[in-house]
C-alpha positions in Angstrom: 0.0 0.0 0.1 2.8 2.4 0.8 4.4 1.8 -2.6 1.2 2.4 -4.4 0.8 5.7 -2.5 4.3 6.8 -3.4 3.8 5.9 -7.0 0.4 7.8 -7.1 2.0 10.9 -5.5 4.8 10.8 -8.1 2.2 10.7 -11.0 0.3 13.5 -9.5 3.5 15.7 -9.1 4.6 14.9 -12.6 1.3 15.9 -13.9 1.3 19.2 -12.1 4.8 20.2 -13.4 3.7 19.3 -17.0 0.7 21.6 -16.8 2.7 24.4 -15.5 5.1 24.2 -18.4 2.2 24.6 -20.8 1.4 28.1 -19.6 1.8 30.9 -22.0 4.6 33.2 -21.2 3.8 36.9 -21.1 6.4 39.4 -22.3 8.4 40.8 -19.4 10.9 43.1 -20.9 11.5 45.4 -23.9 14.1 43.4 -25.8 17.4 45.1 -26.5 20.9 45.7 -25.4 21.3 48.2 -22.6 24.2 49.7 -20.8 24.6 51.2 -17.3 27.4 52.7 -15.3 27.4 51.7 -11.7 30.0 51.8 -8.9 32.2 48.8 -8.2 34.8 48.2 -5.5 37.3 50.6 -7.1 35.3 53.1 -9.1 32.8 53.0 -12.1 31.8 49.9 -13.9 30.1 49.9 -17.3 27.7 47.0 -17.6 25.9 45.8 -20.6 22.7 43.7 -20.3 21.0 41.9 -23.2 17.3 41.3 -22.7 14.9 39.2 -24.7 11.1 39.4 -24.3 11.2 37.0 -21.4 14.8 36.6 -20.0 18.1 38.3 -19.2 20.2 36.7 -22.0 23.7 38.1 -21.1 25.5 40.4 -18.8 28.9 41.8 -19.7 31.2 44.0 -17.8 32.5 46.4 -20.5 34.8 48.4 -18.2 35.8 48.4 -14.6 38.7 49.6 -12.3 38.2 46.5 -10.3 41.0 43.8 -10.3 41.0 41.1 -13.0 40.9 38.3 -10.5 37.9 39.8 -8.7 36.1 40.4 -12.1 36.7 36.9 -13.3 35.2 35.5 -10.1 32.1 37.9 -10.5 31.7 36.7 -14.1 32.2 33.1 -13.5 29.9 33.0 -10.3 27.7 36.0 -9.8 26.8 36.9 -13.3 26.3 33.2 -14.2 23.9 32.9 -11.2 21.9 35.9 -12.2 21.4 34.6 -15.7 20.7 30.9 -14.5 18.2 32.1 -11.9 16.8 35.1 -13.8 17.2 37.1 -10.6 19.4 39.5 -8.9 18.3 38.1 -5.5 21.3 36.0 -4.9 24.5 36.1 -2.6 27.4 38.1 -3.5 30.8 36.5 -4.1 33.1 36.6 -0.9 35.9 39.1 -1.5 34.1 40.7 -4.5 31.1 42.3 -2.7 31.6 45.8 -4.1 31.9 44.4 -7.7 28.8 42.3 -7.2 26.9 45.2 -5.9 27.9 47.2 -8.9 26.6 44.6 -11.3 23.5 44.1 -9.2 22.8 47.9 -9.3 23.2 48.1 -13.2 21.0 45.0 -13.8 18.3 46.0 -11.4 18.2 49.5 -13.0 18.1 48.2 -16.5 15.4 45.7 -15.7 13.3 48.3 -13.9 13.6 50.8 -16.8 12.8 48.1 -19.5 9.7 46.3 -18.1 7.3 45.7 -20.8 4.4 48.1 -20.2 1.5 46.2 -21.7 1.4 43.1 -19.3 -1.9 44.3 -17.8 -3.5 44.5 -21.3 -2.5 40.9 -22.4 
């Protein structure tokens, strides 16, 4: 009986996840390539963000006064996490807090300025 209940629960949960994937995606952002200058650990950082209608596609640090080692860690960890999770609500990288905050500020501002305005009409 216990195995039957577990199997039934798995089928129910699998069914739920399939139905949520069928939902239509509404446009979230105005697609485009945007830049913003924020403040990193050692001064200005110029950040480029590419948005599609529904996702953050890429984030590039175009210029920064922060060290190469810190920037490499920010690219490989922090920026990769933002793109994977589609959120800036993630932990900063230890030892690179200022640089992460600069990236976060830029991405947050770009997202806020490029929210698709017609969501309530869809």
